[in-house]
N, C-alpha and C positions, 0 to 999 in steps of 0.2 A: 504493500500500499503506500509506504514511504517512497520507494521508487518511483512509483507510478506518478504521486504527488509532484516530486521532481522533475519528471518529463514533461508533465502539464504546464508547470511554471516556466521551465525553458521554452516551450512552445510559445506560451504567450509573450514572453519577452521577446523572441524573435519577431513574433508579429507586431508588437509594439515599436520596435526600431524600424520594422519597414514602413508602419505607418508614419513614422517621425520623417523617414527619409522622403517619402511621396508625399506627405502632408494630406493624407485623406484616409479615410475609412470606406470601404466598399460596404453598402447596405447589402443584407442577404437577398438573393434571387432564388428562384427554383433550382432546386437541386443542393443547395448549401448545406441543407440538413443531411444529406447523404455525405457530403464529404466529412462533416462533424462526426457523424457515426463511423467513419472509416478512420478518423483520426484517432478517436478515442478505442477502436478495435485495436489499433496497433501500439497503443500507448504501453510504455515499458518493454517495446521492443517485442512483442508476442500478439497473437491474435487471439479473438474469444475463446475461450477453451471449448470443451463438448458441451452441449446442452442436454440436460436429462429431467425428467420429472421429479418433482420433490413436494413432499407434504411436511410442513415446518410448523410447529409452535416454537415461535421466537422467544428471545430472553424476557421481552417485556410484557409477554403474553399474547403479543398479536399473532395471527395465523395466515399462513400464505401455503397456498398449493397452487402447481403448475410449473411451467418450465423454469429452469434454474442453469446459470452458468457463472463459473468464476465468483461465487459468492454473492451473485446478484439475481433477483429476478430478471429473467430475459427471454421474451417471447411471449405466449400468452399464458395468464395467470389471474389468480382471484387473491386479494389481500384483505384480511379483514382485521380492524383495530378494535381495541377493547372496549372503545366508546360507542361501537357499533357503526361507524363508518365503514363503507366496503368498495373497493375498485374492482371492476372485473374488466380486463381488456389487454391491450399489448404493453409489453415493457421493453425497455432498452436499458441493460446494466443498471437497474435499479430505479430508471425514470420511467414515469408513465408516459408512453411515446406511441402515438398512433391512435387507433379507434379504440374506445372504451365507453365504460359506463360507472359512475361515481354516485353512490347512495349515501344520502343522509341519514341519521337515527329518526328524524323527524318525519321521513318518507319521501322527502324531496329527492329528485333525481337529475342528473346531468348525461345524457347520452349523445356522443358525438366525438371530435378530434380532440386529442391533447398534445401537448409539445413541453418537453422539459418540466413535467409537473402540473403545468397550467391548463385550464379550459382554453385552446386556442384553436380558432379554426371554426369549421361549421358545427352547431351543435343545438341541442333540444334541451331546456332547462324547464322542469316542472315543478313548482314550488309544493309545500305541504298544504297551501292554502287552496290550491288548485289553479295558481295562474300560470301561464307559459310563456316562455321566449323560443322563437325559432330564429335564428340567424347567426351572425358572424361574431367570434370572440377573439380577444386578444389578451392574454396574461389575466384570465379570471373574469376580464370585463367586458361587456356588450360593447362592439365596436362596427362601424360600417353599417352595413343594412340588417335591419331585423323586423320582426313583427312579434309585438307583447300584448298578450291577452291577459286582463288583469282580472282578480278574483270578484270584483265587484261589477264585472260586465263592461267595462271600458275597453279600447284597444287602441294601439300605437303602431302604425306602420310607417316606417321611415327611418332616417339616418340616426346612428349613436357615434358618441364619441367617448371613451373612456368609461363607460356605464351609464352615462347619461344622454338624454335626447339631444341631439345638436345637429343641425343642418336642416334639411327638408324632411317634413313628415307630416302625416295626417292623425288626429287624435279624435276617435269617436267615443262619446259618452254612451252610457248605457239608455239614457233617455232620448237618443237620436240626435241631439246636437252634436256638429262635429267642427275641428278647426284644421285648416289646410295652410301650411306656410311655413316659416322659419322658426328654429329652436336654439336656445342657448343655454348650457349647463342645465338642460333639465326642465327649462321654463320657456314659456312663449316670449319670443323676442326676436324683433325684426319685423319683416313684412309678412302678412298674412292675411287669412279671411276666416271668419267663424261666421257659421250659418245655425240659426235655431230651426226647431220643428215648426215654429208658428210662421215660419217665412221670412222674418227679419234676417239682416246681414250686416256684418261690420265688417269692412275691408280697409287696411290701412297699416300704420305702424305700432308695434307693440313694445313694451317694455316691462320685465319681470311679471309677466303674465296679464298685465292690463293695457288698453289701449293707451299710447303714449305718441305725440306728434299727429301727424296729418292723417286723416282717415275719413271715411263716409259710414254712416249708418243709415241704412236702407230699410223701409218699410215693405210689406207684401203688397201694399197697393201703389207701390210706385214713388211715394214721398220718401225724402231724403235730407238727411242733414250732413253738411259738410263743414269741417274745421279742423282746428288744433285741439287734441284730446289732451286731457291731465286729469288725474285723481283730485288734484287742487281746483276747486271751483275757480278760483283767482286765475288760472292759468288758461281754463278752458275758454276758447273763443270760436265761434262759427257761425253758421246761419241754416236754417231751415227753408226747405222749398217743398211747396206742396204739388201734389199730384192733379190732375184734372178731374180725376174720380172723388177727390176728398178736399176741395178748396178750404183752407182754413183750418184743416185738421191739425191738432198738436202743435199751434202756434205758441202756446205756453209749456210746450214740453221740454223738460229739464235733462240735459245730455247726462248728469249725474246718476240717472235712472239705470243707465246702463252699467255703471258701477256697482249701483247698491242692490238692483233687481236682476237684472239680465245676466250678469256674470256670477251671481251669488252661487250657483249651484254648478259652474263650469270650472270645476277643481281638478287639476291633474293628480291622480292617485299615486302615492309614493311607491306602492309596491312592497313586496316582502324583502327583507334584509336576511341575506344569509349568514349563518351563524359561524361558520369556519369554511375556508376554501380549501381545494384539494391540494394546493402547493404548500398550505401550512402544516398538512399531516406530516408526521415523522415517520421514517421507514427504519426498523431496527433490523440490521443484518447479522445473521447467524453465521459463524465460522464454518465455512465448508469442508467437508473431508475431502473433497477433490480440489480444494486450492492450491496453489502452487508452493505457499509459504504457509506452513500451519502454524507458525510462531506469531503471525499477525493477530492481534487481539480484536474482536468484532468493534466496530464503529460505529456510531449513531449518525445517519446521514438523514437529510431531507428527501422528501419523496421525489425532488427534482434533481437529485444527485450530488448537491452541495454538501461538501463534508463540514461539519459544525467547526471541528479544530481550527479551521483557517481556509480561507480560499482567495485565489488571487481577484482584485476587484476589476473594474471596467477598463478597456484599452485607452490608448491615447486619445485624449479628448479631441484632437484635430480631426475633422471628418471632411469627407468632400460632400457639402451640402448642395442643395438646388440654390444658386445664386441668382438667376434671371440675367439676362443679357440680350443681345442683339444678335441678329444672324445674316439673314440674306439681304442685305441694303446695298442697293446699287450706289445710289449717290454717297452714302457714307463710306462705302468700300473704295469710292474713288479718291476720296479726299485721303483715307488710311494708307492705300496700297497702290495708288496710281495704275489701276487696272488689272488687278491681279485676282484670280477668282474668287468670288465672293463667298459662296457657298463651302469654299475651303476653310478659309480663315476665321468662318463664324461658326463652326461647329461647338464652339465652345459653350453658348447658351444651351445648346441642345443635350449636350453632355450634362451641363450642371444643373440646369432646370429639370431635364426628363430623369436624372436618376433619383430612385426613390431614397427618401430619408425618413427619420424618425419624426413623428408628429410633433410639431413645435409648442412648447407651453408658452404662455404670455409671460411668465415671470422668468426673466433671462439673468443669468449672472453676469457680474460687472465684467469679467474676463470676455465675454462675447463682444464687447464694445471696443475693446483694446486695440489700438491701432496696428498692433503686430497680428492682430486675428485677420488672416488672409489666406487665400488659398491660390497656388501659381499651379496650372496645369499645363504641361508641355504637350503640343501637338506636331510630332514629327510627320513627315509627308507620308512615311510608310506605316503609320499608325501605332498604335500601342494596346496593350490589355485593356486600357480604359478609354481610348480615343479612336475615332476612325480614320482610315487613311484619306490623304487629299493630294491635289497636285500642287499645291503653292509650295513656298519655303516654308520653313518650320517657323512656328509661332508660339508663344506663351499666353494663355488667358488668366486673368487674376479675378478674383472674387474678392471683394473687400466686405468683411464683417457679414458673411454669407449667412449665418444663423439669425441676425438681427433683421436683414431685409427679408429672409424667409419669413419671419414672424410679422415683420410689418404688411408683408401682402396678404398674410392671414388675417391680421387685424383689420385691414382695408377691404376685406370680404374678396379677395382676388383668388378666382379659381385656376391652381396651376396649369391645368390643360388649357384653358381658355388663354392664360398669359403666354404660354410657350407657343400657341398658335398665331397670336397677335404678333409677338416679337421675331418668331423665328420662322414664320411661315414664308412663303415662296414669293409672296408679291413685294414689290420695291416698296421702300419708303419715299415720302415725298419730302423734299427739300423746302422748307418753309421761308428762308430769308438767308442772304448773304451775311458773313461775319459782321457783327457790329464792333461798338466799341470795345467789347470783351474778347473779341476774336473768335467766338463759340459759333459752330453750326448747329442749325435746329432742324430736326425731322420727325414726320408724322407718321405712325404706323398706318398701315393700309384701312384699318378698321376704325381709324380715328382716337382709339382709346388712350394711346400712351405716345408721349413725347420723348425723344432723345436728344440730349444736347451734349456736345463735346465740351470738355471743362481743362480748366488751367490745373497744375498739381496744387497751386494754393487753395483753390477752390474745394477739392478733393480734401485737403487738409482740414478746412473749417467744418466741413460735414462730418468727417470722422471725429473731430473735437466735440462738437455740440450733438452727436447722435444719439448718446444716452438721454441728454434733455430732452432732444426731439421725440426720442420714441417714448418718453414717459408724459410729454405733452399731449401727443395725438392719442395716447391710451386714454388719458384722463378726460380728453374733451373731444367726443365724437363728432361734434359741430365745428371743429376747428376749421379755418379758413387758410392755413398756412399749406403749400404746397406738399402732394404726396408723392414720397420717394419709394420707388419699388426696388432699385438695384444699382449698385456702384460697381464699375468694372473698368478693366484696362487691357488693352492688346498690345503686345509687343512683337515685332518681326525680329527673328533672331539673323537676318541677313545682313549684309553691307550697310544699308540705311539705319539699323537700329530704330526704327520708328516706333515710338510709343505713343498711343492715343488713350485718354481717360473719359470717361463719359457716364452721365447720370440718367436713370430711366425714370420718367415722371408721368403722373397723370394728366391728361388732356381736359382742362377746364371747361371747353368748348364740345366736348363730346356730346351731341345732342341729335335729335331729330330735328330739332327746330334750325331754321336758317338764321345765323347771328347778323343782324344788319348793322350794329355799330359796336366797336371795340375801343376801350379806353384803357390805357395805363397811367394810373393815377399816384403821384406822390405825396402832393401838397407843395411843391416848390415851383418857381415860376422861371428860373434861368433856363433857357434853352428847351421849355417843355410846350413847344408847340411844332406841329407836324411842318415839314419843309414842302409839302405838296399844295398845289392849287386847287381850290375848292372844287372844281369841276374834276379833278384826278381822283378825288377822295373816293373810295367804294368800300364794300363790306370787308375788305380783307386790310384795310388801311387802320394802322394802330394809331388812335388820337391821343392827345395828352392833356396835361392840366389846362392848358390855356385855350384848348378846342373845345373844352365842356360846355355844353350848352344846355345841358338837362339836370333838374334835381330828382333823386330817386326817393319815391315813397314805398314804405314797405306797411304791410298789415300792421297792427298794434303788438301782437305777440311777438311776430318774427322781428319787427324793429327792435323789442326789447333784447330779444336774443342775440340780435347783430350786435347791439352795443356791449353786451356783456362778453361776447366773444372776441370783439376787435380789441377790448381791453387785455383779455387774457393773452391773446396773441402778441399783441405789442409789448406786454410786459415781458414774455418768454423771451422775444429777440433782442429786447433791451438787455436782459440779465445775460444773453449770450453775446454781447458786443457787436450785434448785426445792425447795419443801416442799409440805405439806398434800396430798400425793398418798395414793392408798390402794390396797390391793389387793382388787379385786372378784372374788367368788368365788360360783360357781353349783352347786348341788348337785341331780343328779337320782338319785332313791332307786330302786333297781331291783325292790324290792318294796314295795308299799303295798297298802292294803284299799281296796273299792269307795269308802270314804268318805273316803280320803286320808290315812290313819293310816300311820305308818311300822311297817315290819316288820323287827325286828333279823334278822341273817343267823345261820343255826343251824349249830353245829359238825356236819361229816360225821362218820357212824358207818361203819365197814365192814361190808359184808354178808357172809353165810356163804360166798357164791361167790367171794369177792374172791381172787385168787391171791397169795399171801404175797410172791413176787418183784415184783410191781407194787403193792403195798399202798401204798407210800411216794410213788407218784408223784400229782401234783395232779390233781384232777378236777373236770370242770365239770358243771353240771347238763344234763339232756337238752336244755332249750330251747337253753342256751347253746351246747353242741356243735354242735346241729343249725344254728344260726345261723352258727356260725363256719365249719362246713364248706361250706355255701352260700354265703357271703360273707365269705371270709378278707380281702378288701379293707377290710372294716370295721377289722381290726387296724392296717393300712397308714395309716388316717385319724388315728391317735393320734399326737399331739405334745404338748410341754410346754404344759400350761395348757389344751389342747383334747381333749375325748373322751377323758379319762385313766379308766381304771377304777382305783379306789381303796377304801378303807375309811374309815369316820369312826366314832370312839369318842365315843359321848354322856359330857359332864361335867355336873358339879353344883357350885354354888358352896356353901362352907361356910356363908356368912350372906347372904342376899339384901339385908341393908342395907348390906353392905360394897361398895365398888367394886373388887371382884376379878373383873379381866380374863378370866383363864384359869381356869375352875374344875377341880374334881379329877375324874381318870378313873373310869368306874364298871364299865368292862369288857363294856359293852353296844356290839356294832359292827352297821355297816350296810355293805352294798354299795352303791355309789355310782358314778356318772360325774362327773367333776369338770370345772369350768372356772374359768379364774381369769388375772386379769392386772393390770397396774399402770395405774390411770387418774389422771385429772385431774393431769396434769403440767406444766400452763401458768401455775402460781401462782409466781412468784418472791418472794424475801423482800424486798418493798420497803417503803417508809416505813409504808404502811398496816398491813402486818403486824407490822412493829416495834413500832407504837404499840399494837396489840392485845395483843401478848405484853406489853409494858410495864404496861398497865392490868390484865389479867386475873392477872398474877403478884402484884399487890398483893392479889387476893381469894381466889385459889385457888393450889393447889401447882403451881409452873411446870411439874413432868414429866408434868401431867394434860392440860395445853392443848395445841392442835394448832399454833397459830403458834409456832412455835420457831424457832431458827436452823437452816438447811439441814444442817449437820453433825451437829448434836444430832438433828434429826428423823430423818436417814437411821440414824443407830445406834440411835435408838429403835425404829423402823420394822422394821429387821433383827431386831433381838433379840426384837420381839414375834412377827413372822412365824414366826422358827424354834423358838418355843414351842409354836406350833398346829399347825406342820407336823412330822412325824416320819417316821421308818422304819418301814414295816410289818414286822412281825416274823412 
């Protein structure tokens, strides 16, 4: 036994050294278990001994009957513990491995696949109270897809993560009510729809099992209530729309009835708790008369084969995790490689994103944010064990802080498969603009979801420096307006040029089915903040600046309050990280335009002769908007702060065109719009270059008009300006 332990330690040490050399850990794929078994069978320089049938009463009173080899249950057998637990099935050197059945003293059973002592694979659990679960397991926990029938008659059919409902799923209550949508850590959370047996429906956003955010409650007669939902009545805000079949019905209806009455019996059943897990059961091994060394005393090991006296811990922490990157980008490759084969040199993201990895927890260790936490992968032309062959020169692909960015993508609810198709698909990228002052190139994926920006080394350093604070900020504030980062990478050619390009992958703020008619980049400064295009040349793709702004943005009351809070939080975060020169990017889709693209102001509503005086004060929608809402109420659920936000804008005029007046005077001319906005360019710190720029321009211009100012001053000026151009809609 001692010799066997020493051999295992040597094997693990060799693997650890290999992991350190290559900077990666290769996740298990099909067939790895067979390799592990082969390694174990050759431990101590010998193969598994002769198998024979044994009936054993073990030293602690446990009983085993079945196939036996080298002092271990091996093959098929039955093990009965003194407390009444029993396992019947396949074994491998003392481990429950393969198909089997575990029975608890309470009468509960699990029948399915085992791996290393755990319920792992496909299996069926039947509880002592009659509940059942059919589906996938990972290390004793329900994971991936499964169906659970509860003892009280409820049923859940959908995705699981570590024993709890998470992802998409359907929950059917015994009384017929059902919910279809997103879950998080065992509770309804995200976007979904709950249908009652009386025909009423709520569709929208949820949090902690209750409606929160944008949503629509619809009655069976066609009437509906649209608004922002919250358990706190002070935060509830919306409007009721009556159907033609019941004009004036429910005018005084209180949305809190949904929380207090409709949802009162829609509780998710917690289910039965397992008293002890199969992997927690200990296995007493009796010294075999056919063992090679009869002097070895029997040792107590767990059923998963781990010896209690001491085991080696996990392998090297450095792993090859999915990093997320770019792939087949013609324009990007042209700047990087001057015409080399684009598919060859961008196998990196397919390799890093496509490789399976462990499920990321949102709680990350500080080491994950370390600047040294990066993975280089070499791509030789002939290929390697981990990389495909290609026709270009040898290059290296680097993933910065891969675990952090993989977890960020999970936090931002980015599906890895969709992400890889967007970034690594065969469609070319679209170059957005030529390099500006920063010298960066910008590209857009073919599906408009992601933006790729080349960046300088200094910018990459700033991002890595602030990555921990950024991660904590976006995790704490779901409605944060700061740019969403999905991956930071570098490609280095090993040829004579030694070309190295760093780039960041970000979310595209304007990814929408709506046409963006106006785009503004707003900082709150005036020096150089005007487009250099003639008015006739300005089109929907032109980025307008502070002195071009001719609108005030008016948001619904609750959204405006949330906007103010979030701007304060985001600016405070950027100020603490010594960031300046950021801006608010705003996109406007005007609901009504002429065929020539001219904007049509919204008209005041006038009552008709047939309007019921009791319902005259109710808000009304146009026929087109009403039809669209009734056919697709999920459209309202897609609204969140800065995305798909219905709003109004009011045109402004400056008193004198020669004055540097940033905010003009309101004219009372309103337009119905859909708004998009977010804080961008958050990687410029107040370094020596910006300090010198501030000192130089201060001699020539008003210091308050220039962009390069101290982060604290920049934050204060930015917030003051933003809250001048955004207001609560009256």
